[in-house]
C-alpha positions in Angstrom: -2.1 -71.4 58.3 -2.0 -73.8 55.4 -4.9 -71.9 53.8 -3.1 -68.6 54.1 0.1 -70.0 52.4 -2.0 -71.5 49.7 -3.8 -68.1 49.0 -0.5 -66.2 48.8 0.9 -68.8 46.4 -2.3 -68.6 44.3 -2.0 -64.8 44.1 1.6 -65.0 42.9 0.7 -67.7 40.4 -1.9 -65.5 38.8 0.3 -62.4 38.7 2.8 -64.6 36.8 0.0 -65.7 34.5 -1.0 -62.1 33.7 2.6 -60.9 33.3 3.6 -60.0 29.7 6.3 -62.4 28.5 9.0 -61.2 26.1 9.2 -63.2 22.9 12.5 -64.3 21.5 13.6 -63.2 18.0 13.0 -66.7 16.7 9.5 -66.6 18.0 8.6 -63.2 16.8 8.5 -63.9 13.0 6.1 -66.8 13.7 4.1 -65.1 16.4 0.8 -65.3 14.5 1.3 -68.8 13.1 -0.9 -71.8 13.4 0.0 -74.6 15.8 0.5 -78.0 14.0 -3.0 -79.2 14.8 -4.5 -76.0 13.5 -3.3 -76.7 10.0 -5.8 -79.5 10.0 -8.7 -77.3 8.9 -11.2 -80.1 9.0 -10.6 -80.5 12.8 -13.0 -78.3 14.8 -13.8 -78.2 18.5 -16.8 -75.9 18.1 -19.9 -77.0 16.3 -20.6 -74.2 13.8 -24.1 -72.8 13.9 -25.2 -72.4 10.3 -28.2 -70.1 9.7 -30.1 -68.8 6.7 -28.8 -65.6 5.3 -30.3 -62.2 6.1 -33.6 -61.3 4.5 -34.2 -57.9 2.9 -30.7 -57.2 1.7 -27.3 -57.2 3.4 -24.2 -54.9 3.2 -20.8 -55.5 4.8 -19.8 -52.3 6.7 -16.4 -50.8 5.9 -13.8 -50.0 8.4 -13.8 -46.3 7.4 -17.5 -45.8 8.1 -18.6 -44.2 11.4 -17.6 -46.3 14.4 -18.6 -46.2 18.1 -16.0 -48.5 19.5 -13.1 -50.9 19.2 -12.6 -54.5 20.5 -9.4 -55.5 22.3 -8.7 -58.9 23.8 -7.0 -59.6 27.2 -6.2 -63.4 27.2 -3.6 -62.9 30.0 -2.1 -59.5 29.0 -2.7 -56.6 26.6 -0.9 -57.1 23.2 -1.2 -53.4 22.3 0.5 -50.6 24.2 -1.5 -48.7 26.8 -0.8 -45.5 24.9 -3.1 -46.8 22.2 -5.8 -47.9 24.6 -5.6 -44.6 26.4 -6.0 -42.6 23.1 -8.9 -44.7 21.9 -10.7 -44.4 25.2 -10.8 -40.6 25.0 -13.3 -40.7 22.1 -14.8 -44.2 21.5 -15.9 -47.1 23.6 -13.2 -49.7 24.2 -14.6 -53.3 24.6 -12.2 -55.5 26.6 -12.8 -59.2 26.0 -11.6 -61.2 29.0 -12.7 -63.8 31.5 -14.5 -62.5 34.6 -11.6 -63.9 36.6 -9.1 -61.6 34.8 -11.3 -58.5 34.7 -10.1 -57.0 38.0 -6.4 -57.2 37.1 -7.1 -55.9 33.5 -9.1 -53.0 35.0 -6.4 -52.0 37.5 -3.8 -52.0 34.7 -5.9 -49.8 32.5 -6.5 -47.3 35.4 -2.8 -47.2 36.2 -2.0 -46.3 32.6 -4.2 -43.3 32.0 -7.2 -45.0 30.3 -10.6 -43.3 30.5 -12.5 -46.0 32.3 -15.9 -44.3 31.6 -15.4 -45.5 28.0 -14.3 -49.0 28.9 -16.7 -52.0 28.9 -15.8 -55.5 29.8 -17.2 -58.4 27.8 -16.7 -61.4 30.0 -15.8 -64.5 28.0 -12.9 -66.9 27.9 -10.5 -66.0 25.2 -7.5 -67.8 23.7 -5.5 -65.1 22.0 -5.1 -61.4 21.2 -6.0 -61.3 17.5 -9.4 -59.8 17.7 -9.2 -58.8 14.0 -9.2 -62.4 13.0 -12.0 -63.8 15.1 -14.4 -60.9 15.7 -17.6 -60.8 13.6 -18.2 -59.3 10.2 -20.6 -56.5 10.9 -23.4 -56.0 8.4 -26.3 -53.6 7.7 -29.4 -55.7 6.8 -33.1 -55.8 6.4 -35.8 -53.3 5.7 -35.0 -51.3 8.9 -31.2 -51.2 8.2 -30.2 -52.9 11.4 -26.6 -53.8 12.4 -26.1 -57.5 12.5 -23.3 -60.0 13.0 -22.1 -62.6 10.5 -20.3 -65.5 12.2 -17.9 -67.8 10.3 -15.8 -70.8 11.2 -12.5 -69.2 12.3 -9.5 -70.7 10.5 -7.8 -71.4 13.8 -10.0 -74.3 14.8 -8.1 -75.2 18.0 -8.9 -71.7 19.5 -12.5 -72.5 20.3 -13.0 -69.6 22.7 -11.8 -67.1 20.1 -14.1 -68.9 17.5 -17.1 -68.4 19.8 -16.7 -64.6 20.2 -19.3 -63.6 17.5 -21.9 -65.6 19.4 -20.8 -63.9 22.7 -21.0 -60.4 21.2 -24.4 -61.2 19.6 -25.7 -61.9 23.1 -23.9 -59.0 24.6 -25.4 -56.5 22.2 -28.7 -58.3 21.7 -27.9 -58.5 18.0 -28.9 -61.1 15.4 -26.1 -63.5 14.4 -26.0 -65.1 11.0 -23.9 -68.2 10.5 -22.0 -68.2 7.1 -20.4 -71.6 6.6 -17.2 -70.3 5.0 -13.9 -70.8 6.9 -12.4 -67.4 7.1 -10.4 -64.9 9.2 -10.8 -61.1 9.6 -7.2 -60.3 8.8 -7.8 -61.7 5.4 -10.8 -59.6 4.6 -11.5 -56.0 3.7 -14.4 -54.3 2.1 -15.3 -50.9 0.6 -18.8 -51.0 2.1 -20.4 -50.9 -1.4 -20.3 -54.6 -2.5 -16.5 -55.0 -3.3 -14.2 -57.0 -1.0 -10.7 -58.5 -1.2 -8.9 -61.4 0.4 -5.9 -63.5 -0.4 -6.9 -66.7 -2.1 -6.3 -68.6 1.1 -10.1 -68.6 1.2 -10.1 -71.2 -1.6 -7.4 -73.3 0.1 -9.3 -73.4 3.5 -12.6 -74.3 1.8 -11.6 -77.2 -0.4 -15.2 -78.6 -0.5 -16.5 -75.3 -2.1 -16.2 -74.2 -5.7 -15.3 -70.7 -6.5 -18.9 -70.0 -7.5 -20.1 -71.3 -4.2 -17.7 -69.0 -2.3 -19.0 -66.1 -4.4 -22.6 -67.0 -3.6 -22.0 -67.3 0.1 -20.4 -63.8 0.4 -23.1 -62.4 -1.8 -25.9 -63.9 0.3 -24.6 -63.1 3.7 -22.5 -60.0 3.4 -23.6 -58.5 0.1 -20.4 -58.8 -1.8 -20.9 -58.6 -5.5 -17.3 -58.4 -6.6 -14.9 -60.4 -4.5 -11.2 -60.0 -5.4 -9.4 -63.2 -4.3 -5.7 -62.5 -5.1 -2.3 -64.2 -4.7 -0.3 -63.3 -1.6 2.7 -61.2 -2.7 4.1 -61.4 0.8 4.6 -65.1 0.2 4.7 -65.8 3.9 2.8 -68.3 6.1 0.0 -66.0 7.2 -1.7 -65.1 3.8 -3.6 -62.2 5.4 -4.3 -59.2 3.1 -4.0 -56.7 5.9 -0.3 -57.5 6.1 0.3 -55.8 2.8 -2.9 -54.0 1.6 -5.7 -51.8 2.9 -8.8 -50.0 1.5 -8.4 -46.4 2.7 -11.7 -45.3 1.0 -14.1 -46.6 -1.6 -11.6 -45.6 -4.4 -8.2 -45.6 -2.5 -6.0 -48.5 -1.6 -2.6 -48.8 0.1 -0.1 -51.4 -1.1 3.2 -52.2 0.4 6.4 -51.5 -1.6 9.5 -53.6 -1.0 13.0 -52.8 -2.2 13.9 -53.7 -5.8 16.5 -56.1 -4.3 13.7 -58.1 -2.6 12.8 -61.4 -4.3 9.1 -60.5 -4.1 9.5 -57.0 -5.7 7.9 -58.1 -9.0 4.9 -59.6 -7.2 4.3 -56.5 -5.2 4.6 -54.3 -8.3 2.2 -56.6 -10.2 -0.3 -56.3 -7.3 -0.1 -52.5 -7.3 -0.7 -52.5 -11.1 -3.6 -54.9 -10.7 -5.4 -52.5 -8.4 -4.6 -49.5 -10.4 -6.6 -51.1 -13.3 -9.6 -52.3 -11.3 -12.9 -50.3 -11.3 -14.2 -49.1 -8.0 -17.8 -48.9 -6.8 -17.8 -45.3 -7.9 -16.9 -46.3 -11.5 -13.4 -44.8 -11.5 -10.0 -46.6 -11.1 -8.4 -47.1 -7.8 -5.9 -44.5 -6.5 -3.0 -46.6 -5.4 -0.7 -45.4 -2.6 2.5 -47.2 -1.5 4.3 -47.5 1.8 7.9 -48.7 1.9 8.7 -51.9 3.7 12.4 -51.5 4.5 12.8 -54.1 7.2 10.9 -57.3 8.2 9.2 -55.7 11.2 7.5 -52.9 9.2 3.7 -53.3 8.9 2.4 -49.9 7.8 -0.7 -51.2 6.0 -1.7 -52.9 9.3 -3.3 -49.7 10.6 -6.7 -49.0 12.2 -9.0 -46.3 10.7 -11.3 -45.2 13.4 -13.5 -42.2 12.4 -11.3 -39.2 11.8 -8.1 -40.8 13.1 -5.7 -43.4 11.7 -3.5 -45.3 14.1 -0.3 -46.7 12.4 2.1 -49.2 13.9 5.4 -47.4 14.3 8.4 -49.6 14.9 11.2 -48.7 17.5 14.9 -49.0 16.9 16.3 -49.4 13.4 13.0 -50.6 11.8 11.5 -47.2 12.9 13.6 -45.4 10.3 10.7 -45.7 7.9 8.0 -44.4 10.2 8.1 -40.8 9.1 7.8 -41.8 5.4 4.8 -44.0 6.2 3.0 -41.1 8.0 3.6 -38.9 5.0 2.0 -41.4 2.6 -1.1 -41.6 4.9 -1.3 -37.7 5.1 -1.2 -37.6 1.3 -3.8 -40.3 0.8 -6.1 -39.2 3.6 -6.1 -35.4 3.9 -8.1 -34.1 6.9 -7.5 -37.3 9.0 -5.4 -37.2 12.2 -2.5 -39.5 11.5 -1.2 -41.1 14.8 1.9 -43.3 15.0 1.8 -45.8 17.8 5.4 -46.8 18.8 5.8 -50.3 20.1 8.6 -52.8 20.1 6.3 -55.8 19.5 4.9 -54.9 16.1 5.8 -57.5 13.5 5.4 -57.6 9.7 2.7 -60.3 10.0 1.1 -59.2 13.3 0.7 -55.6 14.2 -2.0 -53.0 15.3 -4.8 -54.0 12.9 -4.4 -57.6 13.8 -5.1 -56.9 17.5 -8.0 -54.5 17.2 -11.4 -54.5 15.6 -13.7 -51.5 15.0 -17.4 -51.6 16.1 -19.8 -49.6 13.9 -22.2 -47.0 15.1 -25.4 -49.0 15.8 -27.4 -45.8 15.2 -25.3 -44.8 12.2 -26.5 -41.7 10.3 -26.0 -43.2 6.8 -25.4 -41.2 3.7 -25.7 -43.3 0.5 -24.7 -41.5 -2.7 -23.2 -42.4 -6.0 -20.9 -39.5 -6.8 -19.9 -37.8 -10.0 -16.2 -38.5 -10.4 -13.4 -37.6 -12.8 -14.6 -36.2 -16.2 -18.3 -36.2 -17.2 -20.2 -34.8 -20.2 -21.8 -31.5 -20.1 -25.5 -31.4 -19.1 -27.9 -28.6 -18.6 -28.8 -29.9 -15.2 -26.9 -32.0 -12.7 -28.9 -33.9 -10.1 -27.4 -34.7 -6.7 -29.4 -37.4 -5.0 -28.8 -39.3 -1.7 -30.5 -41.8 0.6 -30.2 -40.5 4.1 -31.4 -42.6 7.1 -30.6 -43.8 10.5 -29.8 -47.4 11.3 -32.9 -49.2 12.7 -34.8 -45.9 12.2 -33.4 -44.9 15.6 -33.2 -41.2 14.9 -34.9 -38.6 12.7 -33.1 -36.6 10.0 -33.2 -32.9 10.7 -31.0 -31.4 7.9 -29.3 -32.4 4.7 -27.0 -30.1 2.7 -25.0 -30.2 -0.5 -21.8 -28.2 0.0 -19.9 -27.5 -3.1 -17.2 -25.3 -4.7 -16.7 -24.4 -8.4 -13.1 -23.9 -9.6 -11.6 -23.7 -6.1 -13.9 -20.8 -5.1 -15.5 -20.7 -1.6 -17.8 -23.6 -0.7 -21.5 -22.9 -1.0 -24.2 -24.6 1.2 -27.6 -25.6 -0.3 -30.4 -27.4 1.4 -31.4 -30.7 -0.2 -35.1 -31.5 -0.5 -36.7 -34.6 0.9 -38.5 -35.8 -2.3 -39.6 -39.3 -1.2 -39.0 -41.5 1.9 -35.3 -41.4 2.6 -34.4 -39.7 -0.7 -33.0 -36.2 -0.9 -32.3 -34.2 -4.0 -31.0 -30.9 -5.3 -30.2 -29.9 -8.9 -27.5 -27.5 -10.2 -27.9 -25.8 -13.6 -25.3 -23.1 -13.4 -22.3 -25.2 -14.3 -20.2 -24.8 -17.5 -17.9 -26.8 -19.7 -14.4 -27.0 -18.2 -15.6 -26.4 -14.6 -14.2 -28.4 -11.8 -16.6 -29.1 -9.0 -15.7 -30.3 -5.5 -18.6 -31.3 -3.2 -19.7 -33.3 -0.2 -23.0 -34.0 1.5 -23.7 -33.2 5.1 -26.6 -34.6 7.2 -27.7 -34.1 10.8 -30.0 -36.1 13.0 -31.8 -35.3 16.3 -29.2 -36.7 18.6 -27.7 -34.3 17.4 -25.1 -36.1 15.2 -23.5 -34.7 12.0 -22.0 -36.9 9.3 -20.6 -36.1 5.9 -19.9 -38.1 2.7 -17.0 -38.5 2.0 -16.4 -39.1 5.7 -13.9 -36.3 6.2 -15.9 -33.8 4.3 -14.4 -30.6 2.9 -10.8 -31.7 3.4 -11.2 -34.5 0.8 -14.4 -34.0 -1.1 -15.8 -35.6 -4.3 -14.4 -34.0 -7.4 -15.4 -34.0 -11.1 -14.7 -31.9 -14.2 -17.2 -31.1 -16.9 -15.7 -32.0 -20.3 -15.4 -29.4 -23.0 -16.8 -30.4 -26.4 -13.3 -30.5 -27.8 -12.6 -33.6 -25.6 -15.7 -35.6 -26.3 -18.4 -36.2 -28.8 -20.3 -33.0 -29.3 -23.7 -33.2 -27.9 -26.6 -31.1 -29.0 -28.6 -29.3 -26.4 -31.7 -31.5 -27.0 -29.9 -34.9 -26.6 -31.0 -36.9 -23.6 -32.2 -40.2 -22.2 -34.9 -40.1 -19.5 -36.8 -42.6 -17.5 -40.5 -42.7 -17.2 -42.8 -42.9 -15.3 -40.8 -41.3 -12.5 -41.4 -42.4 -9.8 -42.0 -45.9 -11.1 -43.5 -49.0 -9.5 -43.1 -52.2 -11.6 -42.1 -51.3 -15.2 -39.6 -48.6 -16.3 -39.4 -47.2 -19.8 -37.0 -44.8 -21.5 -37.5 -41.6 -23.6 -34.7 -40.5 -25.8 -34.2 -37.6 -28.1 -31.6 -37.0 -30.9 -29.4 -39.8 -29.9 -26.8 -41.0 -32.5 -27.6 -44.4 -33.9 -25.5 -46.8 -32.0 -25.4 -49.7 -29.5 -25.8 -48.5 -26.0 -24.9 -50.2 -22.7 -27.5 -49.4 -20.1 -26.6 -49.8 -16.4 -28.8 -49.3 -13.4 -27.1 -48.6 -10.1 -28.5 -48.4 -6.6 -27.4 -45.7 -4.2 -24.6 -47.9 -2.9 -23.0 -47.9 -6.3 -23.8 -51.5 -7.0 -25.0 -52.5 -10.5 -28.5 -53.8 -10.2 -29.3 -54.4 -13.9 -27.5 -54.2 -17.2 -28.7 -54.4 -20.8 -27.7 -53.5 -24.3 -29.9 -51.7 -26.7 -29.7 -50.5 -30.3 -31.0 -47.0 -30.7 -31.8 -47.7 -34.4 -34.5 -50.0 -33.2 -37.6 -47.8 -33.1 -39.2 -50.1 -30.6 -36.5 -49.8 -27.9 -38.4 -47.1 -26.1 -41.5 -49.2 -25.6 -39.6 -52.2 -24.3 -40.1 -51.8 -20.6 -37.7 -53.1 -17.9 -39.2 -55.1 -15.0 -38.2 -53.3 -11.8 -40.7 -54.9 -9.5 -37.9 -56.8 -7.6 -36.0 -53.5 -6.7 -36.3 -52.1 -3.2 -37.8 -48.6 -2.9 -35.3 -45.8 -3.3 -33.3 -43.8 -5.8 -31.5 -45.4 -8.7 -29.0 -44.0 -11.3 -29.0 -44.9 -15.0 -25.8 -44.7 -17.1 -26.1 -45.1 -20.9 -22.7 -45.5 -22.6 -21.6 -45.6 -26.3 -18.0 -44.9 -27.0 -17.2 -41.5 -25.6 -20.9 -40.6 -25.3 -22.3 -41.0 -21.8 -25.8 -40.1 -20.7 -27.0 -40.2 -17.1 -30.5 -40.0 -15.5 -32.1 -41.1 -12.3 -35.5 -42.5 -11.2 -37.3 -43.3 -8.0 -38.7 -46.8 -7.3 -41.8 -46.6 -5.1 
């Protein structure tokens, strides 16, 4: 009899443990805050496992690239509404992190709330909190076979040792290599464009006092391939200092920045931040397109959204703070045409803790990758325009069956052309029927044998690349025979240049890889008759396609070469 009473008591105790507690208004604004011991960043309960960085190149994968799933934690309740989990489970895998003891209860709650259980997987591990954005791994593409890997870091909440251990757990769960980057960090304070640019609040410097700025830059370059790391002041001026509370990369050349009312004491700081990004150069070589969402009340957190393939999930407030929901959706629709914009209403979203904080995307481990440095904005007239791309499957898991350039001139119907596989993973096609003043919109589409189809830009025809060919009245007039070319092409160790009829001037030569990253840069003077015979050592470059841009004032020449 005593055993039965004890068992009943234990059941009720656990139901109470898993019940969702309402937070008071006083607690809500500090819901995501450190406990006092956590401010002592030197105090850690988990011994961090430092490793050497990846070999053979590394690239941090962007949120807006193809994803196969999302991570959500269940410490003792779900901190996101079931409506979100249900919608996610209809088209991607939902990984629920919880203890084995809690799995049965979590599973029954999901089933009772319309979740597609066929797309739910449980990762059994003890967990301390719901903020999977902060303690989940940084996913990378690395090595000669373009595998997906995990980069672990000391989580900046050192007292949450179970959370801090999740990258190790997931590495074992997915049988994936884990690299230990000894930089105290948190996922909510990190975003990347997937092409070597990243941004964080300068909390990174504060939490790593033993590292110089150069050492921080070297670590992120070595482990996650970041060449240009924007570490900025926090205009929110709140305790959290997480960039996802006020900013978000929507694409390689698009960024969303919160706007506060002019009466807000932080107004000037937010406007300065928007101006800062409008003047920064993207990985495509153009300036950022800056979009703004209004923050009318303290619980609005519209930048704290989740981009998952062709859908964007935005935290919508209820009650009075929800008055700004429709405007936020309109901004996303303008910035991301072709995406499905989905507002998730919930009365527990806060300005420093919302949807993005409590979820983390999982990339497609067999991603069909399209790497291409696009033509953008205005470019000089050329007789021929080469379109080149590196197309491959992560870990060589699938074969490429079709690659197309799909383009439109002056808003006419889109035309599809097959691209030719000219070497390894490199595909090419040339257009020579374009005229001065033409505006070209285009995207690249690839298919593999799964069959899976991907496009670049991700959403394809709804938001393609676009460029306009300058007329001679807008730029330095070029003769038909002016050019710079690379030889030999393909090249192995040394690359030379051939030029014809170039104006005497100083030229800046930049070599880009297919991810838009500058690999080499040099200055040459065309008046020097020997410049063409001065070769560039390219023996250290990986095999693939590279772009060359030569600039002098308004005169720009482009060419490409293949490194064998």
